C-alpha positions in Angstrom: 94.5 101.0 100.8 97.8 99.2 100.4 97.2 95.4 100.1 99.9 92.9 100.8 100.4 90.2 98.2 103.0 87.9 96.9 103.8 87.9 93.2 101.3 85.1 92.9 99.4 87.9 91.3 95.8 88.1 90.6 93.7 86.5 88.0 92.9 86.0 84.4 89.3 87.1 84.4 87.2 90.1 83.5 89.0 92.6 81.2 92.0 90.3 80.9 90.2 87.0 80.6 92.2 83.8 80.3 92.5 82.6 76.8 93.2 78.9 75.9 96.3 77.9 77.8 96.6 74.8 75.8 97.3 76.8 72.7 100.0 78.8 74.4 101.5 75.7 76.0 101.9 73.9 72.7 104.6 76.3 71.5 106.2 79.3 73.1 104.6 82.3 71.6 106.0 85.8 71.3 105.2 88.0 74.3 103.5 90.5 71.9 101.2 87.8 70.6 100.3 86.6 74.0 99.4 90.1 75.1 97.4 90.8 71.9 95.4 87.6 72.5 94.7 88.8 76.0 93.2 91.9 74.6 95.9 94.5 75.2 96.2 97.3 72.6 99.6 98.0 70.9 100.7 100.8 73.3 100.0 98.7 76.4 101.8 95.7 74.9 104.8 97.8 74.3 104.7 99.0 77.9 104.6 95.5 79.2 107.5 94.4 77.0 109.4 97.4 78.2 109.2 96.2 81.7 106.2 98.2 82.9 103.1 97.0 84.7 99.9 97.7 82.8 96.7 97.8 84.9 93.2 97.6 83.5 89.9 98.3 85.4 87.7 95.3 85.9 84.2 94.8 87.2 83.4 94.5 90.9 81.5 91.4 92.0 80.0 93.0 95.2 79.7 96.3 96.9 82.7 95.5 99.0 85.0 94.6 96.1 88.2 96.5 95.1 89.2 94.8 91.9 91.8 95.4 89.2 93.6 93.5 86.4 97.3 93.8 85.6 99.8 92.4 83.1 103.6 92.2 83.2 106.6 90.3 82.1 109.0 88.2 84.3 112.3 86.9 83.0 111.9 83.4 84.3 109.9 80.3 83.4 106.3 79.7 84.5 107.4 76.5 86.3 110.2 78.3 88.2 107.9 81.2 89.1 105.1 78.9 90.3 107.5 76.9 92.4 108.8 80.0 94.1 105.2 81.0 94.9 103.8 77.7 96.2 107.0 77.3 98.2 106.6 80.7 99.9 110.0 82.0 98.6 108.5 85.3 97.5 106.6 86.1 100.7 109.4 88.4 101.9 109.2 90.4 98.7 106.5 92.3 100.5 108.0 94.5 103.2 104.7 94.5 105.0 105.1 90.9 106.0 106.8 90.7 109.4 106.5 86.9 110.0 105.0 83.9 108.3 104.9 80.2 108.4 103.8 77.1 106.5 100.7 75.1 107.7 101.2 71.5 106.7 98.8 68.6 106.8 96.4 68.5 109.7 98.2 71.5 111.2 99.1 72.1 114.8 99.9 74.9 117.2 103.6 74.2 116.6 103.1 75.6 113.0 102.6 79.0 114.7 105.7 78.9 116.7 107.1 82.0 114.9 103.9 84.0 115.5 104.5 86.3 118.5 102.6 89.5 119.6 103.4 92.5 121.6 101.5 93.6 124.8 99.7 96.3 122.7 98.7 93.7 120.2 97.5 91.5 123.0 95.4 94.4 124.5 93.8 95.0 121.1 92.7 91.4 120.9 91.5 91.0 124.4 89.5 94.3 124.2 87.8 93.2 120.9 84.2 94.0 120.4 81.7 93.2 117.7 82.1 95.8 114.9 84.5 96.8 112.1 87.7 97.1 114.0 88.6 93.4 114.0 87.3 90.5 111.9 86.2 87.9 114.5 83.2 85.7 115.1 81.1 86.1 118.2 82.7 83.1 119.8 86.2 84.3 119.0 85.4 87.7 120.5 84.2 86.0 123.7 87.3 83.9 124.0 89.6 86.9 123.7 87.5 89.1 126.1 87.8 86.3 128.7 91.5 87.0 128.8 91.2 90.8 129.4 93.8 91.9 132.0 95.8 88.7 131.5 99.2 88.0 130.1 100.4 88.7 126.6 101.3 85.0 126.4 97.7 84.0 127.1 96.4 86.2 124.3 99.1 85.0 121.9 98.2 81.4 122.6 94.5 82.2 122.0 95.4 83.9 118.7 97.2 80.8 117.6 94.2 78.6 118.5 91.8 80.9 116.6 94.0 80.8 113.5 94.4 77.0 113.7 90.7 76.5 114.2 89.9 78.6 111.1 92.5 76.6 109.1 91.0 73.3 110.2 87.5 74.5 109.3 88.6 75.7 105.9 90.6 72.5 105.2 87.5 70.4 106.1 84.8 72.5 104.4 86.3 75.1 102.1 84.2 78.2 101.7 81.4 76.7 103.8 83.9 76.5 106.7 84.7 80.2 106.9 83.0 81.7 110.0 81.4 85.1 109.4 82.6 88.2 111.2 80.4 89.7 114.0 79.6 93.3 113.2 77.3 93.9 116.1 73.5 94.6 116.4 72.9 91.2 114.7 74.9 92.1 111.6 77.6 89.9 110.1 80.1 90.1 107.3 80.3 86.9 105.1 83.7 86.7 103.4 82.8 83.3 102.0 80.0 84.7 99.9 82.3 87.3 98.4 85.0 84.7 97.6 82.4 82.5 96.0 81.3 85.5 93.8 84.9 86.1 92.8 85.3 82.4 91.8 82.1 82.4 89.8 83.1 85.6 88.0 86.3 84.0 86.6 84.9 83.7 83.1 88.2 82.6 81.6 88.5 79.7 84.0 84.9 78.7 83.4 85.5 78.6 79.6 89.0 77.0 79.4 89.8 75.5 82.8 86.4 74.6 84.4 88.0 71.9 86.6 90.2 74.5 88.3 87.2 76.8 88.8 85.3 73.9 90.4 88.3 73.5 92.8 87.9 77.2 93.8 84.2 76.8 94.3 84.1 73.4 95.9 87.4 72.8 97.7 88.2 70.4 99.3 85.5 68.2 97.7 86.7 69.1 94.2 90.3 68.1 93.2 92.5 68.3 90.1 95.1 65.7 89.2 98.7 67.1 89.6 97.5 70.3 91.4 99.9 71.7 93.9 98.8 73.6 97.0 100.2 75.1 100.2 98.8 77.0 103.2 100.5 79.9 105.0 99.8 82.2 108.0 101.2 85.7 107.9 101.6 88.6 110.3 101.7 91.8 108.3 101.8 95.5 109.1 99.2 97.1 106.7 98.6 100.9 106.9 100.0 100.8 110.4 97.7 98.0 111.6 98.9 94.5 112.6 97.0 92.0 110.4 96.9 88.3 110.8 96.3 86.4 107.5 95.6 82.8 106.4 96.2 82.1 102.8 95.8 79.2 100.4 97.8 78.9 97.2 96.9 76.5 94.4 98.8 75.8 91.1 97.5 73.9 88.1 99.4 73.1 84.9 98.5 73.0 81.3 101.6 72.0 79.4 104.3 74.6 80.3 101.7 77.2 81.3 100.5 77.6 84.9 97.4 79.0 86.6 98.0 80.2 90.2 95.2 81.0 92.6 95.9 82.7 95.9 93.0 83.0 98.4 93.2 84.9 101.6 90.3 83.3 103.4 91.0 85.2 106.7 92.3 88.6 107.5 92.0 90.0 111.0 91.5 93.7 110.1 91.4 96.2 107.2 89.8 94.0 104.6 87.6 90.9 104.8 89.2 88.5 102.3 91.0 88.5 98.9 91.2 86.2 95.9 93.7 86.3 93.1 94.0 84.1 90.0 96.9 84.5 87.6 97.8 83.0 84.3 101.6 82.4 83.9 102.1 82.0 80.1 105.5 81.0 78.6 106.9 83.3 76.0 110.4 83.8 74.5 112.6 85.0 77.3 110.3 84.5 80.2 106.7 84.5 81.4 103.8 86.9 80.8 101.7 87.2 83.9 98.1 88.2 83.3 96.1 88.7 86.4 93.0 90.0 88.2 92.4 90.5 92.0 89.3 90.9 94.1 89.9 92.4 97.6 86.8 92.7 99.8 86.4 95.5 102.4 83.5 97.1 104.2 85.2 100.4 103.9 83.8 101.0 100.4 80.1 100.3 101.1 77.3 102.7 101.9 76.9 106.3 100.6 79.3 107.1 97.8 80.3 103.4 97.6 80.7 103.4 93.8 83.1 106.3 93.9 84.9 104.8 96.9 85.4 101.5 95.0 86.7 103.3 91.9 89.2 105.4 93.8 90.2 102.4 96.0 90.7 100.1 93.1 93.0 102.6 91.4 95.0 103.3 94.6 95.3 99.6 95.3 96.5 98.8 91.7 99.0 101.6 91.8 100.5 100.5 95.2 100.4 96.9 94.2 102.7 97.6 91.4 105.5 98.3 93.9 104.9 95.0 95.6 104.8 93.2 92.3 108.0 94.8 91.1 109.8 93.8 94.3 108.5 90.2 93.8 109.6 90.2 90.1 113.1 91.4 91.0 113.4 88.7 93.6 112.1 86.0 91.2 114.5 87.0 88.5 117.6 86.7 90.7 
Protein backbone atom coordinates (compact mmCIF):
# COMPACT_ATOMS: atom_id res chain seq x y z
CA UNK A 1 0.00 0.00 0.00
CA UNK A 2 1.77 3.11 -1.15
CA UNK A 3 0.70 6.07 0.94
CA UNK A 4 1.18 9.66 -0.15
CA UNK A 5 2.84 11.98 2.27
CA UNK A 6 4.77 15.22 2.28
CA UNK A 7 8.13 15.29 4.05
CA UNK A 8 6.21 16.46 7.10
CA UNK A 9 7.04 13.01 8.19
CA UNK A 10 5.52 11.03 10.93
CA UNK A 11 6.01 11.19 14.59
CA UNK A 12 8.17 10.94 17.56
CA UNK A 13 6.36 8.30 19.51
CA UNK A 14 6.57 4.59 20.17
CA UNK A 15 9.94 3.01 19.36
CA UNK A 16 11.44 6.41 18.52
CA UNK A 17 9.81 8.46 21.26
CA UNK A 18 10.38 12.19 21.52
CA UNK A 19 13.01 13.12 23.98
CA UNK A 20 13.21 16.52 25.64
CA UNK A 21 13.33 19.03 22.81
CA UNK A 22 14.29 21.80 25.19
CA UNK A 23 17.59 20.09 25.87
CA UNK A 24 18.31 19.77 22.16
CA UNK A 25 17.27 23.33 21.42
CA UNK A 26 19.60 24.83 24.01
CA UNK A 27 22.67 23.86 22.00
CA UNK A 28 23.12 22.16 18.69
CA UNK A 29 24.07 18.59 19.41
CA UNK A 30 25.90 16.22 17.15
CA UNK A 31 23.66 14.13 14.93
CA UNK A 32 25.12 10.96 16.44
CA UNK A 33 24.19 12.10 19.96
CA UNK A 34 20.65 13.05 18.95
CA UNK A 35 20.11 9.65 17.35
CA UNK A 36 21.64 7.86 20.33
CA UNK A 37 19.31 9.75 22.67
CA UNK A 38 16.43 8.65 20.48
CA UNK A 39 17.38 5.00 21.01
CA UNK A 40 19.13 4.10 17.74
CA UNK A 41 21.99 1.62 17.96
CA UNK A 42 25.41 2.46 16.52
CA UNK A 43 24.88 0.77 13.14
CA UNK A 44 21.57 2.52 12.59
CA UNK A 45 23.06 5.86 13.60
CA UNK A 46 25.80 5.42 11.03
CA UNK A 47 23.23 4.57 8.38
CA UNK A 48 21.28 7.75 9.09
CA UNK A 49 24.42 9.88 9.05
CA UNK A 50 25.38 8.23 5.77
CA UNK A 51 22.20 9.51 4.17
CA UNK A 52 20.04 6.42 4.58
CA UNK A 53 16.54 6.16 6.00
CA UNK A 54 16.29 3.89 9.03
CA UNK A 55 12.85 2.46 9.80
CA UNK A 56 11.80 0.87 13.07
CA UNK A 57 8.64 -1.11 13.75
CA UNK A 58 6.23 0.48 16.18
CA UNK A 59 3.05 -0.66 17.86
CA UNK A 60 -0.35 -0.41 16.19
CA UNK A 61 -3.11 1.44 18.03
CA UNK A 62 -6.03 -0.36 16.38
CA UNK A 63 -6.77 -3.32 14.12
CA UNK A 64 -6.83 -0.92 11.17
CA UNK A 65 -3.42 0.63 11.87
CA UNK A 66 -0.38 0.44 9.58
CA UNK A 67 2.33 2.10 11.65
CA UNK A 68 6.05 2.65 11.31
CA UNK A 69 8.84 4.86 12.63
CA UNK A 70 11.70 6.34 10.64
CA UNK A 71 14.75 8.55 11.12
CA UNK A 72 16.81 10.49 8.58
CA UNK A 73 19.00 13.55 8.14
CA UNK A 74 18.12 16.66 6.11
CA UNK A 75 20.76 19.27 5.29
CA UNK A 76 18.66 22.29 6.16
CA UNK A 77 17.49 23.90 9.41
CA UNK A 78 14.37 22.86 11.33
CA UNK A 79 12.93 26.33 10.79
CA UNK A 80 13.44 26.26 7.01
CA UNK A 81 12.10 22.71 6.76
CA UNK A 82 8.97 23.43 8.79
CA UNK A 83 8.28 26.59 6.77
CA UNK A 84 8.40 24.59 3.55
CA UNK A 85 5.99 22.06 4.98
CA UNK A 86 3.43 24.41 6.48
CA UNK A 87 3.55 26.50 3.30
CA UNK A 88 2.88 23.47 1.11
CA UNK A 89 6.13 23.83 -0.84
CA UNK A 90 6.95 20.13 -0.56
CA UNK A 91 3.57 18.78 -1.67
CA UNK A 92 4.78 18.21 -5.21
CA UNK A 93 7.66 16.07 -3.97
CA UNK A 94 5.09 13.26 -4.07
CA UNK A 95 4.45 12.33 -7.69
CA UNK A 96 1.08 10.88 -6.68
CA UNK A 97 -0.30 14.38 -6.02
CA UNK A 98 -2.04 15.61 -9.18
CA UNK A 99 -3.59 18.82 -7.80
CA UNK A 100 -3.81 20.61 -4.47
CA UNK A 101 -4.90 23.85 -2.91
CA UNK A 102 -4.84 25.82 0.33
CA UNK A 103 -7.95 26.17 2.45
CA UNK A 104 -7.84 29.49 4.25
CA UNK A 105 -9.95 30.94 7.03
CA UNK A 106 -13.63 30.09 6.78
CA UNK A 107 -12.97 28.48 3.42
CA UNK A 108 -15.13 28.72 0.31
CA UNK A 109 -15.88 26.82 -2.87
CA UNK A 110 -13.40 29.14 -4.59
CA UNK A 111 -10.61 27.39 -2.66
CA UNK A 112 -11.37 24.28 -4.75
CA UNK A 113 -11.13 26.05 -8.10
CA UNK A 114 -8.23 23.82 -9.19
CA UNK A 115 -10.08 20.62 -8.27
CA UNK A 116 -11.47 19.11 -11.45
CA UNK A 117 -12.65 15.58 -12.22
CA UNK A 118 -13.08 13.45 -15.31
CA UNK A 119 -16.31 11.86 -16.53
CA UNK A 120 -15.13 8.48 -15.20
CA UNK A 121 -14.39 10.01 -11.80
CA UNK A 122 -17.80 11.66 -11.82
CA UNK A 123 -19.46 8.32 -12.63
CA UNK A 124 -17.62 6.64 -9.73
CA UNK A 125 -18.96 9.27 -7.34
CA UNK A 126 -22.55 9.31 -8.58
CA UNK A 127 -22.75 5.51 -8.48
CA UNK A 128 -21.41 5.40 -4.91
CA UNK A 129 -22.93 2.88 -2.53
CA UNK A 130 -22.46 2.16 1.14
CA UNK A 131 -19.43 -0.10 1.52
CA UNK A 132 -15.65 -0.10 1.34
CA UNK A 133 -15.15 1.34 -2.15
CA UNK A 134 -15.60 4.99 -1.15
CA UNK A 135 -15.39 6.75 2.19
CA UNK A 136 -18.65 8.69 2.35
CA UNK A 137 -21.37 9.27 4.93
CA UNK A 138 -24.94 8.18 4.23
CA UNK A 139 -26.00 11.73 3.40
CA UNK A 140 -23.01 12.23 1.08
CA UNK A 141 -23.83 9.02 -0.79
CA UNK A 142 -27.44 10.17 -1.22
CA UNK A 143 -26.34 13.56 -2.54
CA UNK A 144 -24.07 11.98 -5.16
CA UNK A 145 -26.61 9.32 -6.21
CA UNK A 146 -29.16 12.07 -6.85
CA UNK A 147 -26.85 13.27 -9.64
CA UNK A 148 -26.60 9.90 -11.42
CA UNK A 149 -26.87 10.34 -15.18
CA UNK A 150 -26.13 14.04 -14.85
CA UNK A 151 -23.17 16.11 -15.95
CA UNK A 152 -19.56 15.83 -14.86
CA UNK A 153 -19.77 19.48 -13.80
CA UNK A 154 -22.62 18.73 -11.40
CA UNK A 155 -20.68 15.89 -9.76
CA UNK A 156 -17.59 18.08 -9.54
CA UNK A 157 -19.52 20.84 -7.81
CA UNK A 158 -21.00 18.33 -5.37
CA UNK A 159 -17.55 16.94 -4.58
CA UNK A 160 -16.35 20.45 -3.80
CA UNK A 161 -19.34 20.98 -1.51
CA UNK A 162 -18.68 17.69 0.30
CA UNK A 163 -15.04 18.52 0.91
CA UNK A 164 -15.87 22.07 2.02
CA UNK A 165 -18.51 20.78 4.43
CA UNK A 166 -16.04 18.31 5.96
CA UNK A 167 -13.48 21.12 6.29
CA UNK A 168 -16.05 23.34 8.02
CA UNK A 169 -17.06 20.56 10.41
CA UNK A 170 -13.45 19.79 11.31
CA UNK A 171 -12.57 23.47 11.80
CA UNK A 172 -15.57 23.89 14.09
CA UNK A 173 -15.36 20.67 16.12
CA UNK A 174 -12.07 18.90 15.41
CA UNK A 175 -12.20 15.12 15.76
CA UNK A 176 -15.82 15.30 16.89
CA UNK A 177 -16.71 16.91 13.56
CA UNK A 178 -15.46 14.04 11.38
CA UNK A 179 -18.45 12.21 9.92
CA UNK A 180 -18.16 8.39 9.92
CA UNK A 181 -18.12 6.40 6.68
CA UNK A 182 -21.17 4.33 5.79
CA UNK A 183 -20.14 0.69 5.26
CA UNK A 184 -23.67 -0.64 4.73
CA UNK A 185 -25.87 -3.00 6.77
CA UNK A 186 -25.77 -0.56 9.67
CA UNK A 187 -21.98 -0.61 9.86
CA UNK A 188 -19.78 2.48 9.91
CA UNK A 189 -16.07 3.27 10.04
CA UNK A 190 -15.05 5.92 12.55
CA UNK A 191 -11.77 7.62 11.47
CA UNK A 192 -12.02 10.08 14.37
CA UNK A 193 -11.70 7.26 16.91
CA UNK A 194 -8.52 5.99 15.27
CA UNK A 195 -7.01 9.48 15.03
CA UNK A 196 -7.75 9.99 18.72
CA UNK A 197 -5.98 6.72 19.57
CA UNK A 198 -2.95 7.80 17.54
CA UNK A 199 -2.83 11.10 19.44
CA UNK A 200 -3.20 9.39 22.80
CA UNK A 201 -0.39 6.97 21.91
CA UNK A 202 2.12 9.78 21.35
CA UNK A 203 3.95 9.09 24.60
CA UNK A 204 6.79 11.46 23.86
CA UNK A 205 4.39 14.34 23.38
CA UNK A 206 2.55 13.39 26.54
CA UNK A 207 5.78 13.52 28.51
CA UNK A 208 7.61 16.49 27.00
CA UNK A 209 5.07 18.55 25.03
CA UNK A 210 1.69 17.84 26.64
CA UNK A 211 0.22 21.13 25.37
CA UNK A 212 0.83 20.03 21.78
CA UNK A 213 -0.74 16.65 22.44
CA UNK A 214 -3.78 18.44 23.87
CA UNK A 215 -4.06 20.37 20.60
CA UNK A 216 -4.14 17.09 18.66
CA UNK A 217 -6.80 15.68 20.96
CA UNK A 218 -8.92 18.78 21.50
CA UNK A 219 -8.49 20.99 18.43
CA UNK A 220 -9.88 23.64 17.97
CA UNK A 221 -10.70 24.18 21.64
CA UNK A 222 -7.05 23.66 22.65
CA UNK A 223 -4.45 26.07 21.33
CA UNK A 224 -0.72 26.70 21.72
CA UNK A 225 0.92 30.15 21.61
CA UNK A 226 2.97 30.66 18.44
CA UNK A 227 1.66 27.51 16.78
CA UNK A 228 1.42 27.62 12.98
CA UNK A 229 -1.15 25.69 11.00
CA UNK A 230 -2.46 25.28 7.48
CA UNK A 231 -5.14 23.25 5.72
CA UNK A 232 -4.92 21.68 2.27
CA UNK A 233 -7.00 19.61 -0.13
CA UNK A 234 -5.26 17.18 -2.46
CA UNK A 235 -6.21 15.05 -5.41
CA UNK A 236 -3.85 12.09 -5.62
CA UNK A 237 -3.54 8.95 -7.68
CA UNK A 238 -2.76 6.15 -5.20
CA UNK A 239 -2.45 2.59 -6.48
CA UNK A 240 -4.36 3.62 -9.58
CA UNK A 241 -7.27 5.11 -7.64
CA UNK A 242 -8.19 8.79 -7.59
CA UNK A 243 -8.18 9.88 -3.96
CA UNK A 244 -9.44 13.18 -2.52
CA UNK A 245 -7.74 14.17 0.73
CA UNK A 246 -8.15 16.87 3.38
CA UNK A 247 -5.10 17.54 5.55
CA UNK A 248 -4.24 19.68 8.56
CA UNK A 249 -0.63 20.63 9.31
CA UNK A 250 0.49 22.06 12.66
CA UNK A 251 3.94 23.27 13.73
CA UNK A 252 5.07 24.05 17.27
CA UNK A 253 8.47 25.41 18.32
CA UNK A 254 10.77 24.69 21.23
CA UNK A 255 13.79 26.90 20.79
CA UNK A 256 15.29 25.96 17.42
CA UNK A 257 13.61 22.54 17.40
CA UNK A 258 10.23 21.96 15.78
CA UNK A 259 7.41 19.45 16.16
CA UNK A 260 5.24 18.97 13.07
CA UNK A 261 1.93 17.13 12.97
CA UNK A 262 0.16 16.20 9.78
CA UNK A 263 -3.37 14.84 10.05
CA UNK A 264 -5.29 13.57 7.04
CA UNK A 265 -8.77 13.76 8.52
CA UNK A 266 -10.45 12.69 5.29
CA UNK A 267 -9.44 10.38 2.44
CA UNK A 268 -12.01 9.31 -0.13
CA UNK A 269 -10.72 5.78 -0.77
CA UNK A 270 -7.96 3.27 0.00
CA UNK A 271 -7.45 4.26 3.63
CA UNK A 272 -9.59 5.95 6.26
CA UNK A 273 -7.28 8.54 7.79
CA UNK A 274 -3.64 9.14 8.71
CA UNK A 275 -1.70 10.98 11.38
CA UNK A 276 1.98 11.81 11.52
CA UNK A 277 4.00 13.64 14.14
CA UNK A 278 7.66 14.49 13.53
CA UNK A 279 10.44 15.93 15.65
CA UNK A 280 12.79 18.21 13.69
CA UNK A 281 15.93 18.43 15.79
CA UNK A 282 18.83 20.81 15.02
CA UNK A 283 22.26 19.23 14.67
CA UNK A 284 25.52 20.33 13.16
CA UNK A 285 24.95 20.56 9.43
CA UNK A 286 21.19 20.18 9.35
CA UNK A 287 18.16 18.53 10.93
CA UNK A 288 17.54 15.05 12.26
CA UNK A 289 13.96 14.01 11.58
CA UNK A 290 12.56 11.35 13.91
CA UNK A 291 9.07 10.26 13.07
CA UNK A 292 6.20 7.80 13.43
CA UNK A 293 3.09 7.42 11.26
CA UNK A 294 -0.27 5.76 11.77
CA UNK A 295 -2.34 5.09 8.62
CA UNK A 296 -5.73 3.47 9.12
CA UNK A 297 -7.37 1.13 6.62
CA UNK A 298 -10.09 -1.51 6.76
CA UNK A 299 -8.02 -3.63 4.37
CA UNK A 300 -5.99 -5.11 7.24
CA UNK A 301 -8.83 -6.21 9.50
CA UNK A 302 -10.49 -9.58 9.87
CA UNK A 303 -8.91 -13.02 9.46
CA UNK A 304 -5.12 -12.82 9.35
CA UNK A 305 -5.24 -9.16 10.36
CA UNK A 306 -2.06 -9.28 12.43
CA UNK A 307 -0.03 -10.65 9.53
CA UNK A 308 -1.66 -8.19 7.12
CA UNK A 309 -0.68 -5.29 9.39
CA UNK A 310 2.90 -6.53 9.75
CA UNK A 311 3.36 -6.94 6.00
CA UNK A 312 1.47 -3.74 5.20
CA UNK A 313 3.54 -1.67 7.61
CA UNK A 314 6.79 -2.95 6.13
CA UNK A 315 5.62 -2.30 2.57
CA UNK A 316 4.41 1.17 3.49
CA UNK A 317 7.67 2.04 5.26
CA UNK A 318 9.72 0.84 2.30
CA UNK A 319 7.73 2.77 -0.28
CA UNK A 320 7.50 5.85 1.93
CA UNK A 321 11.28 6.07 1.86
CA UNK A 322 11.05 6.94 -1.85
CA UNK A 323 8.63 9.77 -1.11
CA UNK A 324 10.68 11.01 1.82
CA UNK A 325 13.84 10.95 -0.28
CA UNK A 326 12.19 13.01 -3.02
CA UNK A 327 11.01 15.48 -0.40
CA UNK A 328 14.43 15.66 1.21
CA UNK A 329 16.11 16.35 -2.13
CA UNK A 330 13.65 19.15 -2.82
CA UNK A 331 14.04 20.64 0.67
CA UNK A 332 17.83 20.73 0.38
CA UNK A 333 17.87 22.60 -2.94
